[in-house]
N, C-alpha and C positions, 0 to 999 in steps of 0.2 A: 504494500500500500504506500510505502515511502512517505509517510506523514511526518516522520522525524528522521534525522540523520543517525547514522550508527553511533557517532560520538555523543549526540544528545541522549540516546538510549543508555549508553554505558555510564554517562554522568548521572543520569536519573537513578539508574540501578545502584551505583556506588553510594549515592546519597541515601537511598532507602536502606541499604545494608548498614551503613553507619548509624542511622537512627535506630534500627532494630538492635544493634549491638549495645547502644547506649541504654535503651529501654531494658534489655535483659539484665544488664549489670545492676540496675537500680531496683529491680523487683525483689520482694522479700520471699516470694514463693507461694503467696496466697495464705488463706486461713484454712487450716486442716479441718477444724470443727464446723465451720460454715459450709465447707464443701461436703462434709459428711452428712450434715443435716439436709442439704440439697439432694445428695445422692440417695440416701435412705428414704427421705421424706420426713419432714418435721413431725407431722401428726402420727405417722407410723412409729417413729422413734420414741415419741412421748408415750404412745400407747404401750410399746414394749417395755419401756422403763417403768411406767406405772404398774403394769402387770407383774414385773419382777419384784417391785417393792411390796406388792400385795401378796406375793407368794404364789401367784397363778402361773408364773413362767420362771423356769430355772435360769440362773445366770448363764449357764453354758448355752442355752437356747437363745437368750438375749444377745450374747456375744456373736453367735452365728448369724442371727438376723440383722444385726447392725454392722457386722464386720469389725467390731472393736472388742478388745479384751482388757481386763484388769483396770489399771489406772486410766487408760484411754477411755474406757467405757464410763468410769466414774466422772472424769473431767467433762466428757460429752454431756452426761446427765446434768452436771452442775451448770454448764453453759446453756442448757435448755431450761433452766430454772428450777431444778430439783434440789438445789442446795447441797448440803452435806449428807443427804439421806442415803445415798447409794454407797 
């Protein structure tokens, strides 16, 4: 189509590449627990935690359903508003 020259393309490409590299270096890597709530589903996770606290669901089952174990599960529950109950 020859809308831009070869040099214009490579200048644009190099500029975009430099921007991406700068952005990648500044990222913290995201929020694990926010991602987990999105992945599992906040309502589902809350229901699993609540059922575990009520004794209707074993911790091993809750771990499997949420993909978390031990301290990560407890921290996840805390961040969802269950305080130090878990």
